[in-house]
C-alpha positions in Angstrom: 24.1 46.5 9.2 24.4 45.6 12.9 20.8 46.6 13.5 19.7 44.1 10.8 21.7 41.4 12.4 20.1 42.1 15.8 16.6 42.1 14.1 17.4 38.8 12.4 18.6 37.2 15.7 15.5 38.3 17.5 13.3 36.9 14.8 15.1 33.5 15.0 14.8 33.4 18.8 11.1 34.4 18.5 10.4 31.6 16.1 12.4 29.0 18.0 10.5 29.9 21.2 7.1 29.2 19.7 7.3 25.6 20.9 7.2 22.3 19.0 5.9 22.4 15.5 5.8 18.6 15.0 2.1 18.4 15.6 0.8 21.3 13.5 0.0 21.3 9.8 1.0 24.8 8.5 -0.4 26.9 5.8 0.0 30.7 6.0 -3.3 32.1 7.0 -4.8 28.6 7.4 -3.1 26.7 10.2 -4.9 23.9 11.7 -4.1 21.1 14.2 -3.3 17.6 13.1 -4.2 14.7 15.4 -1.2 12.9 16.8 -0.8 10.1 19.2 1.0 10.7 22.5 4.7 10.2 22.5 5.8 6.6 23.2 8.2 5.4 25.8 11.0 5.2 23.3 11.1 9.0 23.0 10.6 9.0 19.2 7.1 10.4 19.5 3.7 9.0 18.4 2.2 8.8 15.0 1.7 12.0 13.0 -1.5 11.9 11.1 -3.2 14.0 8.5 -6.5 13.5 6.7 -6.7 15.0 3.2 -9.6 15.2 0.8 -9.4 15.9 -2.9 -12.7 17.1 -4.4 -13.4 18.9 -7.7 -9.6 19.5 -8.1 -9.3 21.1 -4.7 -7.3 19.9 -1.7 -8.8 20.2 1.7 -7.4 21.3 4.0 -5.4 23.5 1.6 -1.9 22.3 0.9 0.5 23.1 3.7 3.2 21.6 5.9 3.1 18.5 8.1 6.0 18.4 10.5 7.4 15.2 12.1 10.5 14.3 14.1 12.9 11.8 12.8 11.8 8.3 13.9 8.1 9.1 14.1 5.5 7.3 11.9 3.6 9.5 9.5 0.2 8.4 8.4 -1.5 10.2 5.5 -5.1 9.3 4.8 -6.4 10.6 1.4 -9.8 10.4 -0.1 -10.3 11.6 -3.7 -13.4 11.9 -5.9 -11.4 10.7 -8.9 -9.0 7.9 -9.6 -5.4 9.0 -9.3 -2.0 7.9 -7.8 -0.7 9.3 -4.5 3.1 9.7 -4.3 5.3 10.6 -1.3 8.6 11.9 -2.7 11.8 10.9 -1.1 10.2 7.9 0.6 8.9 6.6 -2.8 5.6 5.5 -1.3 2.7 5.3 -3.7 -0.9 4.3 -3.4 -3.8 4.0 -5.8 -6.6 6.4 -5.2 -10.1 5.2 -6.1 -13.1 7.5 -6.1 -14.7 7.9 -2.7 -12.4 5.4 -1.0 -10.0 6.5 1.8 -6.4 5.2 1.5 -3.8 5.5 4.2 0.0 5.5 3.5 2.2 5.0 6.5 6.0 5.4 6.7 8.7 5.8 9.3 10.2 9.3 9.0 13.8 8.1 8.9 15.0 10.7 6.3 15.3 14.4 7.2 14.3 17.1 4.8 11.1 18.3 3.1 9.2 15.8 1.0 6.3 16.7 -1.3 3.2 14.6 -1.3 1.3 14.8 -4.6 -1.1 13.2 -7.0 0.4 12.1 -10.2 -2.5 12.4 -12.7 -3.9 15.7 -11.5 -0.5 17.1 -10.3 -2.0 18.4 -7.0 0.3 19.0 -4.1 -1.5 17.6 -1.1 1.1 18.6 1.6 4.8 18.8 2.3 6.2 16.6 5.1 9.1 18.2 7.0 11.2 15.8 9.0 13.7 17.1 11.5 
């Protein structure tokens, strides 16, 4: 039992020591960088951005995690090949998706937690925004 506790503590320290996660979009086996603006003078950090494409019922990059710090602005740009509705849960932001037209939804990450971003008609999960 004690050995398991030591292993768990080591794992937590290892993960915590990996550095800031606020600028990386995560998907096991498919992590990729997300462009972010440099931190502003107010210390809240710059804008966290992600570009997502929906084509033939597939999300690209594959659905994963977008991490932001509380107070940052999150900008999600989505281009779909079919008409649909984009919805950011928790923040209740929606946008109409028109075929071939990019739409950007921006919001200030003032709520902490994990918030799913999906399309309503096709039911695709585009990403999950984690705000700490």
